[in-house]
Structure formats: C-alpha cells, structure tokens
C-alpha positions, 0 to 999 in steps of 0.5 A: 107156155106151148102144148104139145101136140100128138104126132099123127102116129100117136093118134093112129095108135089111140084110134086103134086102141079105141076101135080095139076096146069098141069091139071087146065091148060089143063082144061082150055084150053080144050085141046082134045085128039083123039081115035088114040091119046090114042091108040098111047099113050097107046100102045093098040088096040082099043078094049082094049082101050074100055075095059079099060075104060069100066072097070073104067080104063081110063077115058071116052070121051066125047061125041064127042068121045075124052078125055080131057088131064086134065082127062087123066093127073090126071088118070096118076096121080093117078097110 
C-alpha cells in the first residue's frame, strides 16, 4: 500500500494557512519588536531601517516606536 504524497499546490496552501494562523496568534498576543530587534532581524543600520519604512518596504512602527510581530510576519510572508 503506497501513501499519496501531497502536491506542491497542497503544500503551498497549507503553508499559507499556517502563516495566517501564526499571524493571527501574534495579533492576539500583541507581541512587539523594538527598533534594536528590527535592526538585528534585518541586519541593517538605523538610517536604512528608516528608509525602508518610509518607502513602504517594511511595516510602520506603532506610536510607541515598536513593530507588531504579526505585521512583520505578514510582510515577510509576502516577500
């Protein structure tokens, strides 16, 4: 008896659903990233981070200057 392997499309669908679920969980928990964490995450200097945010290449931080993890995950999933 042979097992049926999932297709690439099936795997992509499951990955998309998993990303959405992780993003929803992050939104519910409200976890945030500091500027320092963002600089380390993308291995850039402060001015480059500012330029990428201004150009819409990264999510905009909140009024407290921190980024919602869910928004960062969603941005990375679209890349």
